[in-house]
N, C-alpha and C positions, 0 to 999 in steps of 0.2 A: 500477646494481647489478641483476644478474639475480635472478629469483625464487629460484633455488637458493641464490645467495649470501645473499640476504636472509634466508631461513629458516634458514640456517646461522649467522646472527649471533646470539650469545647475548643474550637479553633482560635488561635491567637490572631488578633487583628493586625493586618499589615499596615505599618505607618508609611507616610510619604518617604520615599527613599532619599537618603542624603546624597550630596554631591559625590561623584565617584572620581577616582584619580584618572589621569590620562591613560596610564598603562595599568591594566588589571592583571596582576601577576599572582598566580595561584600555584598550589602544589597538590598533587595526588596524595591521599592518605590511605595507607593500608592498615586496617584495624585488627591485627592479629597479635597484639601485645597486651592482651588482657585475658582473663580466664573465661572460657566459653564452654557451656555444657557439652556441645558436640565434640569439641577438642578433648575434653576430659574423657569422654567415652572411647575415643580413639587412642589417646596418648597417655592418659592417666591423670590423676587428681592434681589440679593446680598448673597444668601445662600451659605454656604460651610459646610463641615463636622465639622468645628470648633464649630458650634452651638451645636452639640451633646457632644463635649468635655466639653464645658462651663457648660452645664446643667446636667452633670452626677452627681448622688448622691450615697452615701454609701448604699449598698443593704443588708448588714448584719453588725453586730457589728465588728469593726476593719477593715472594708473594705476600701481600699485606693482609694477613689474617692472624689472629682474630681482630675484628674491628670492635673497639670498646666505646660505648656511649659515655660521653662526659657526665651526663646526668644519672648514670646508673641504669639498672634494668627496671624502669618504673612501670606502674600500672596505669595505662592510658584511660581506663574507665573511672579513675579517681578525678573528680572535678578540680581538686587543687593541683594535680599534676597537669591537667589540661590548661589550667589558667596560666601556668608558666610557658607552655608551648605557644599559646595565643599571644602573650605579651612579647615574647621574643620574635615571633613571626611578624607581628604588627610593627615592631620597632625596626625591622629589617625590610619593610616594603612589601610584605605579602598582603594581598587583598582578600584571598579566599582559600579554603581547603576544599578539595573535591574528594569526598569519601568514597572509597570502593564499597559499594552497597550490595550485600549478599541477601538473596531471598530465594529459597527453593520451594518446591511444591508443598512442603510441610511447614513453611514459615521462615522467619528470619534467622540469620547466622551472623556472628561477629557484630551484633548491633549495640552491645553495651558501651563500646567506646564512644559512639555518637550520642546515644540516648542518655547515658549517665555522665560520661566524661565531658564532651564538648557542650551539650545542652545543659548540663548541670553546673557549668562554670559561671562565674559572675561577670565575665568580661567578653563573652562570645560576640558581642556586637562589634568588637574591634577587628575581627577577622570573620568574614562571612563563610557560609558553608553551602555546598551543593552535593548532589549525588551523581555518581557514575554507577549505573546498574552493572555490576560485574557478573554477567550471566554466563560465564564459562563453567564447564564441568569442574567440580572440586575433586582433585585427585590426591591420593595419599602420597605426597612427595615431601614429607616433613620428618625424616629425610627420604630421598629417593635412593633406591638400591640399583647398583650397576647391573644391567642385563635383565632386570625384572620389570615387567610392565606394571606401572603404578596402578593400584586398585582405584576404581571409581567409587567415591563416597557419596557424592550428591550431584545428580545430573543438572546441568544448567538450563535445560529446556523447561519452560513452564507450561502448564495447562492454561486454558483461557480463564478458568475459575481462579487459579493461583495468581494470574496476572491481575485479575479484578481485585482480589484481596490485597495484593502488594500495592497497587496504585491507589486503592482507598487509603492505605496507611501513608503513602507518600504525600498525597494531596492534603490529607487532614492533619498529619503530624508534622510535616516538614515544609511544604510549600507555603503554608499559612504562617510560618514562624517569621518574626521580623528580622532575624539574622540570616534568612535564606538569601543566597546570591542571586541577583536579578540583573544580569547584563542587559542593557537596553530597556530596563524596566520589567523584564519577564523572567520568571523562574527558569533556571537552567537545569536540564535533565539530560544526562549523557548515557548512551548505550554502548557497552564495551564491545560486544560481539553481535553485530547487526545481523549477520547471516543466520546465526543460531536463533535469534529472536524471530526472524521471518520463518524459518523452518519450523520452529515449535508452534507458531500460530497457524501453520498450514499453508503458507504461501504469502506472496507480497501483498495481494489485495486484502487478505485476512489480517496481516500485520498492520496495514494502513488503517483498517477498521478498529483494531485494538488501540492504535495511537489516537485515533479520533475519539474513541471512548475516553481516553485519558484527558484529552483537551476538553471534552464535554464536562468532565468532573472539575477541572482546574481552571478553565478559561484559557486565555492566551498564555502559552508557555514557549520557551526556547528549547527545542529538542536537538541535541547534538549527537553525532555518531563518531566513534573512534574508527579510524581506517588504518590499514596496514597492508604490506605486501608480503612480508616474511612471517610464516607461521612460527610460533614459539612453543606454547603448550601443545601437546599432542592433539587436543580436541579442537584447536582453532581452525577456522576455515576462512580463506580469503574470498573476496567478492570480485567476480569477473567483469561486471558491468555496473560500477557503482553509481554513476550519474542517473541512470534510468531508475534504479532502485530508490535512490535518495529522493527523486522527484515524486515517485508514486507514494512514498511514505510521508512526504512533506517535511523532511529533515531541514533544519534551519542552518546548521553549520557542521563542519567536520573538523577533527583534530587528531592528534596522535597521543599514544600513551607513553611510548618509550622508543628511543632511536632504533633499537635493534629490530623493531617491527618493520623497518625500512632498510636498514644497513645490515647486510648479512656478514656475520663474523666468520671469517674463513681461515684465520691464522690461529692455531692452537699452540700453547694455552692462552695467549694474550694478544690483543690487537691494540694499536695506539688509539687513544681517545681522539687525538687530533685528526686521524684519518676518518673516523666516524663523523666528527664535527664538520669537516669539509664536505663530506657527502651530503649531510643534512642541510647545509646552507643552500645547496643546489636543489635539494628535494623540496624545501619550503616554497621556492619560487615555481617549481614545476607543479606542485600541488595547487598553489593559488591559481595557476593558469588552467590546469586540467579540470578542477572541480567547478561545477556550476553554482556553488554556494560558497560562502566564506570559509577559508581554511585558517584555523588558529594554530600557530606553531607550538612545538614542544621542545624544551631544552632538557636533556637528560644529564644528570650529575655524574653518573658512572654505571658500571655493570659488572657484577661478580656474583653469580648464582651458586658458587661452590659451597656456601654454608648449607644449602639444601641437599647436598649429596651426603650419603653415608660416609663418614670420615675414614672408616677402615677399608673402604673399597678403593681400588686403584682409580686415579683420576685420569680418565681417557676420554677422547672426543666421541661421545655417544649420543649427543643431543641433550636438550634441556633436562636437568640442570648440569649435566656433565658436558660442558661446552666452553668455548673461549670466553674470555672476559676483556674488559677495557682497562688499559693501564695509562698512567700519565694524566689522570683526571684530577689534577691539583686544583685548588681554588683559583689559581691564576688562569689555568686552561678553561675552567668553567666560566670565569669572568669574560674571557674572550668570546665564548659561545653566547653569553648573554648580550654582549655588545653587538654581535652579529644579528641576534634576534631583534634587538631594539631597532637596528637599521632596517630590517625586513618589515617590522610593524610600521615604521614611519613611511615606508615605500608603498604601503597599501592604502587604497582609497575606499571610502564608503563602507568601512568595516570597523568593528570594535578592536582596540589594541589589546588583545588577550594573549597571554602566554601561560601555559600550564606546565609546570616543572615536574619531572619524575626524579625524585619523589620526596615527600617529607620524611618518610621513615621506612623505605624498603631496605631494611638492614640486611636481610638474607639474599637480596639481589644486588647489593653493593651500590644502591642509589638512594642516598638520604641527605637531607639538609640539616637534620638534627646534629648538634655538635658532638664530635668524637674526641678522643684523647690525643689525636695527632694534629688535627687542623682546627680544633675548637669551633669558633663561629665563622670560620673563613668562607664557607660557601654562602652563608646568609649575608655576610658583609659584602660579598660580590654582588648579590641582588640589590642590596641597599645602595651601593655606590653606583650601580649601572642605571637604575630606574628612578632614583631620587634626585638626580642632577638635571 
């Protein structure tokens, strides 16, 4: 959609927001399970990331691969498919999806899931949606080859003109939608890689001006930043003085995307889920004390990026995605982590009780709430039983 077409699209009127639950539990949504023209140019006609899920193999004795979706390899851009996701999510206590939102200098990527699937559904009002601008470099790691530097396909850094184009689209197309998630009454917009945003705008002051431009378009909004200490993708950069940068940018809250951004995996090929969980319980409290703005915790369902490795290559500890995974992440272990998260939320004062889970459908990173053939709805039932009581 061109900018002229975008601005000619009438905005939907935002209705008075309904009462929200005490705990606002959401899940990150990774939209690479539908056909996208860019993917077809790289991987061939009809390709989706389901191809990596289907062809995953065990990489060591006892390794749980391949993971098989209970619902099959469905097209998430189909509104009828997304209606099922929404119904199941709502029934099990999820309040919102946070879509990984991709936009490069030449326009959007992986947008049909949200624009056709979720927004085309008849029941989207049951589970709200928000955006996390996934502004990392897009590397050709589908799959990654051992010992070969992954080619860069789309740089995550935007020009100021591209930022203006993207935010026009976000404000007009999404913030105005009645199903957009508004914690505290304000549209929530998250930035995945804050340092890259600042760098691409030309510095902190320039980035602050770009965010003010977004506020001028949208009115009052809730701007969130994802923070971490452990680099995962080769392009990621950590922030050395986060509070100063957050203050200058006017960020309203911080959160995490996945546990292993904080907990370094040091035991190859696998590390116990419980060890990561115990580390994160302490991290939540440290983050709440260290940051000058509210910190919203993340609970991660699991981690196994091995489906993104070339299955004929030797599985050695080479860095993402040839890296350790988490084991023992049963629904029962996940439930215990959720219970700890609930206790943490109850201990915080003067902040919204928000928890964002990794993830609804990160199948090739081993972190998904969607039912599989082994545990069925077990992970979703853990959410329902923890936060509905």
